[in-house]
Wavefront OBJ file of the C-alpha trace (Angstrom):
o trace
v 19.171 46.559 -31.485
v 17.077 43.359 -31.773
v 19.352 41.535 -29.321
v 18.863 44.275 -26.737
v 15.060 43.840 -26.910
v 15.323 40.064 -26.388
v 17.659 40.535 -23.427
v 15.311 43.108 -21.902
v 12.341 40.720 -22.138
v 14.081 37.729 -20.567
v 15.938 39.731 -17.945
v 13.136 39.612 -15.357
v 12.484 35.849 -15.578
v 14.674 33.638 -13.441
v 15.077 29.994 -14.409
v 14.381 28.692 -10.922
v 11.411 30.890 -10.044
v 8.354 29.303 -8.466
v 5.215 29.754 -10.492
v 2.281 31.279 -8.597
v -0.268 28.946 -10.227
v 0.881 25.604 -8.829
v 0.222 22.271 -10.476
v -2.789 21.413 -12.582
v -5.510 19.030 -11.477
v -7.096 18.274 -8.136
v -4.992 18.872 -5.059
v -3.943 15.854 -3.023
v -5.446 15.530 0.409
v -3.688 12.267 1.318
v -0.622 10.414 0.104
v -1.877 7.257 -1.653
v 1.058 5.091 -0.600
v 0.478 6.066 3.046
v -3.203 5.084 2.814
v -2.287 1.733 1.247
v 0.409 1.100 3.887
v -2.042 1.882 6.671
v -4.642 -0.415 5.074
v -2.130 -3.286 4.989
v -1.355 -2.717 8.669
v -5.054 -2.613 9.554
v -5.669 -5.819 7.587
v -3.043 -7.603 9.679
v -4.392 -6.277 12.971
v -8.019 -7.026 12.149
v -7.195 -10.528 10.902
v -5.609 -11.361 14.260
v -8.537 -10.185 16.401
v -11.475 -10.745 14.036
v -12.802 -13.841 15.830
v -13.252 -11.860 19.062
v -14.150 -8.579 17.405
v -16.691 -9.528 14.734
v -19.608 -10.680 16.940
v -19.510 -7.470 18.967
v -18.786 -5.221 16.007
v -21.523 -6.564 13.757
v -24.140 -6.208 16.526
v -23.138 -2.622 17.320
v -25.968 -0.117 17.148
v -23.982 3.020 17.972
v -20.501 4.481 18.013
v -20.196 3.624 21.703
v -20.771 -0.057 20.912
v -17.989 0.110 18.325
v -15.614 1.617 20.905
v -16.497 -1.086 23.446
v -16.015 -3.829 20.834
v -12.525 -2.620 19.975
v -11.552 -2.067 23.604
v -12.541 -5.622 24.491
v -10.765 -7.140 21.458
v -7.633 -4.944 21.544
v -6.927 -3.880 25.147
v -4.928 -0.658 25.196
v -5.306 -0.077 21.463
v -6.594 3.439 20.904
v -6.233 3.847 17.126
v -9.503 2.165 16.183
v -11.693 3.594 18.970
v -10.715 7.108 17.848
v -12.236 6.294 14.457
v -15.456 4.839 15.871
v -17.721 7.191 13.916
v -16.030 6.272 10.648
v -16.090 2.540 11.433
v -19.771 2.702 12.359
v -20.480 4.486 9.068
v -18.612 1.775 7.127
v -20.483 -1.000 8.953
v -23.801 0.569 7.934
v -22.957 0.644 4.213
v -25.159 -1.421 1.953
v -22.146 -2.906 0.177
v -20.581 -4.299 3.388
v -19.505 -7.871 2.505
v -20.753 -11.118 4.013
v -17.587 -13.238 4.214
v -15.087 -12.676 7.035
v -11.970 -12.111 4.919
v -13.835 -9.708 2.659
v -15.180 -7.852 5.697
v -11.673 -7.464 7.125
v -10.290 -6.127 3.841
v -13.282 -3.839 3.250
v -13.114 -2.347 6.749
v -9.324 -1.921 6.654
v -9.360 -0.247 3.234
v -12.273 2.021 4.176
v -10.796 3.220 7.475
v -7.247 3.700 6.113
v -8.153 7.196 4.848
v -8.784 8.187 8.503
v -11.769 10.336 7.605
v -9.675 12.760 5.549
v -11.220 11.189 2.451
v -14.489 9.282 2.245
v -14.437 5.518 2.843
v -15.260 4.952 -0.836
v -12.329 7.112 -1.952
v -10.068 5.339 0.524
v -11.025 1.967 -1.011
v -10.393 3.373 -4.486
v -6.945 4.596 -3.443
v -6.100 1.180 -1.997
v -7.281 -0.574 -5.164
v -5.178 1.720 -7.353
v -2.095 1.203 -5.174
v -2.646 -2.575 -5.168
v -2.850 -2.513 -8.949
v 0.262 -0.346 -9.227
v 2.155 -2.624 -6.833
v 1.120 -5.672 -8.843
v 2.465 -4.192 -12.067
v 5.853 -3.130 -10.728
v 8.693 -4.961 -12.355
v 10.486 -7.629 -10.413
v 12.979 -10.340 -11.276
v 11.279 -13.631 -12.016
v 14.378 -15.703 -12.660
v 18.113 -15.112 -12.810
v 20.653 -17.331 -14.479
v 24.378 -17.852 -14.320
v 26.498 -19.241 -17.081
v 28.587 -22.033 -15.542
v 31.520 -24.150 -16.569
v 31.419 -27.215 -14.327
v 34.109 -29.804 -13.560
v 31.774 -32.460 -15.019
v 32.211 -30.833 -18.428
v 28.896 -28.988 -18.624
v 28.987 -25.485 -20.076
v 25.826 -23.416 -20.128
v 23.191 -21.708 -18.007
v 22.704 -22.883 -14.426
v 19.483 -24.236 -12.975
v 18.537 -23.127 -9.439
v 22.093 -21.934 -8.697
v 23.516 -25.321 -9.691
v 24.947 -27.244 -12.627
v 22.204 -28.668 -14.858
v 24.093 -31.930 -15.415
v 25.516 -32.965 -12.027
v 23.642 -30.491 -9.758
v 26.825 -29.141 -8.147
v 25.836 -26.002 -6.207
v 27.360 -22.589 -6.898
v 29.092 -21.390 -3.693
v 27.019 -18.843 -1.742
v 29.961 -16.483 -1.218
v 29.967 -15.823 -4.980
v 26.558 -14.134 -4.594
v 27.732 -11.686 -1.911
v 29.278 -8.523 -3.024
l 1 2 3 4 5 6 7 8 9 10 11 12 13 14 15 16 17 18 19 20 21 22 23 24 25 26 27 28 29 30 31 32 33 34 35 36 37 38 39 40 41 42 43 44 45 46 47 48 49 50 51 52 53 54 55 56 57 58 59 60 61 62 63 64 65 66 67 68 69 70 71 72 73 74 75 76 77 78 79 80 81 82 83 84 85 86 87 88 89 90 91 92 93 94 95 96 97 98 99 100 101 102 103 104 105 106 107 108 109 110 111 112 113 114 115 116 117 118 119 120 121 122 123 124 125 126 127 128 129 130 131 132 133 134 135 136 137 138 139 140 141 142 143 144 145 146 147 148 149 150 151 152 153 154 155 156 157 158 159 160 161 162 163 164 165 166 167 168 169 170 171 172 173 174 175
């Protein structure tokens, strides 16, 4: 009798059903890794054209001036002129840096959100992704245990014997 009641209760619940509530917390509006990737791309582009772009960009008094500055520095490039309003807003911020490299990074990180999120939130996303990328694990050093013809037995140093510096053949690393 008791078993029949338990079976009746669990009968209507499938294991793979989708819950109507969704996930807890704020909903994502952008993918953080995409914002950080875009910011890295923008940093590279802006670094290449900053000498031509900065005098015109820093003197801009309207969105039209920003468009003209980017069109003169990057002929045919339409990605930045489409974001002229956002770029002009970032240039007017009180916290806009004074040094060139800092200006490039600040502008790239702020515009990477493409107006979907605020420039401040875009910079926060980039900072969090930079921090996460910095703390990912990576191999610092690898060692091989070698037995060399010179008689040395032990760990290698820079893919070579520690005693006579005989190199380990490169084809041994392929595989």
